[in-house]
N, C-alpha and C positions, 0 to 999 in steps of 0.2 A: 713632293711640287709643291711647289707654293708661287703664287702670283696676285691677282687682283681676285680675294675670295670671294663667295659670296656668304650671304649673310646667312640666309633659309635655303629658299628656292634658286635652283641656278641651273647651269647647260656645264656639259662636261666639254674639255677639249683634252684631245687625246697624244700622248706624246710616251716614249720609252723608260722606261726609272733609270733614272741616272745615277742612283747608288748600286746597281749590281751590275753585274759582268751577263746576266742572262737577257731575254727578249719580255721580260713582262710587259704588261703595259700597265702605264698608270695614269688618272683621270686628275684635271684641274678642276676644281670647280670655282667656275667664274660668274659676276653679278649681269645678267643680260643689261643693264643701265651702266656697265663701266665705263669713264672714258678714255681708261688707260689700262693697256693689259702688256704686261712684258712678259716675256716666255722665253729668256736668254738660256741658253745652254740645258734645253732637256731633251736633243736629241731628236728632235720633231724632225720627218722627214717629207710630210706633204702635207699644204697649207690645205686645211679643212674642218670644218666645225664649227666657223665664225658667224655664219647666217644670222644668228638671234643676236649681233648686239649692232642694234640699230642708234646707239649714240655713239659710239667709241669713235676717239679722237687723235690716239694715239697706241699704236700697236709693234712692239719689237719683237722681233724673231731672231735674234741675233746669234751667232755662234750653235747653228743647227745643221741639219744635216740637207736641207729643201735643197732639191733639184730645179722646180717649177714654179713660176709666179702664177698663181689661177685661185680661184674660189674667192675674191676679193672684191666681186661686184656688187654686194649689197651691202658693202661697205660705204656708202655714199658721205658719209660724216667724217670720213677717215681724213686728219690733216698729216700727221705724220708717219711715215711707215719706215721701219728699221729692218733691214734685210742684212746687214753686214756679216762677214764671213758665212757663208751656204757654199751650194753647191751650183748655184745657179748660173746657165750658158746663155741664157736669152732674153731680153725685155719685153716683157708682154703683157695679156690680158691688165691694163692697167686703166681702160679708158673710161669707167666708171668713178674713179675717183676722181673727180672734178674739182673738189676742194685740196686736193691735197698741195700742200706747200713745205713740204720736205720729204725726200726720198734720198735713202741711203742705201746703197748695192754696192757697196765697197769690199774686195777680199771675195770676189766670186770670180766666175770664168767667161764673162760676160767679151764679148769678140767688138759687137757693133752697138752703136748709141741708136736706136730706132723705138717707134712705138710710142713716143711721148708727146705726141701733138695735141691729148687730149687735156693733159696737166696744166691749163691755164693760167695757173694760180703759183704754181709751181715756184718758191724763192730760193731754196738751199737744194744741192744736185750732188751726193758725194759717190762718185766711181772710180776711187782709188784701189789699185792693187786689180785688175782685171788684165783681159787682153787686148785691148781696145786699141786701133791705129789709126782713126781719124775722128776729129772733132766734125760731128755733121747730128743732122736730126734735130735741132735745137730752136730751130726758126721761130716755131710757135709758143717758145718759153719766155716770153716777152716779162716777166716780171722776173725771170732771175734773178738773185743778186749776188751767190756764194756758189761758186762752180769749182768741184776741187774732182782732179784727174789724173793726180799724180802716181806714177809707177805705173804706167803703161808703155803700149808703142808708139805715141805718136810721135809725128815727124816735122808737122807742121800746124801753127798757131792759123786757123780758118773757120769762117762759116759760122763767125760770133756776130756778124753786123747787126741783126737783127735782136741781139740780147744787149741793147743799151742800158740797163741798169744793173750790168753786173759790176759789183763792187769789189768783190775778191775771187780774184782767178789763180788756183793752183794747177801746176803741170809739171811740176819737180818729178826726176827720174823718168823723164823720157827722151825722144832721140832728136829734140826741135834744134834745130840751126842757127835761125833765125828769127826776130822778134819783129813780126809782122802783123798787117791786118787788125791791128786796134785803135785805128783811127776813130771808130763811133763809139768805143767804150770811154765816154767822157766820165762817166761818174765812179772808173775803177781808184781805188784807193790801195790795193794791197795786189801784186802781182809775182808769184812766186816761179823760178824755174831754176834752181838747183838741180846739177846732177844731168844738164842734160849736154847736147853736142855744140853749142854755143862758144865760138872762139874768139869773136871780139863781140863790144856792144857798140852795134851799128843799128840804131832802130829806125825799123821802114812803115811809117804808117799813111 
């Protein structure tokens, strides 16, 4: 296993051996002063053991087996968190990550947009291919510029009136029938709505 490896002294992060079919546990040596850590495809089942990363800015845990967002409260310097393609069912335990600017929870099992209000600096949010049915819970994200909600179960464009800085909005592969409630998004540059239930281009603003 390799990632942000440590020169001499460091801490260990636990994962399963990706090169075997057994359950051998393997450890990655990580520099305590690392600003970036990529643990893509390490069959990690639980977020733990990152408390010593006091300067971390980018944490990537893509393509693992994580079921719950937890044990990240010490990573207050984090600006980018990538949890793409895990088994997460709920957005939670992010309140301490007040410097977060980018969050990727695409390809998980999330049903509700919630518990995001503390992320005041968030600019980029990715929730592709989940089970989200409604656009909600984004009122406090006033710095949001890029929102990706493609391939969910959303029926209506709504609850974006406070997100006036959005420039790119992706809502493809949902169940949206009308283009509406976009009148306050004056900065929008890209609106993507392919594979929805829209039968005529009648823009209601």
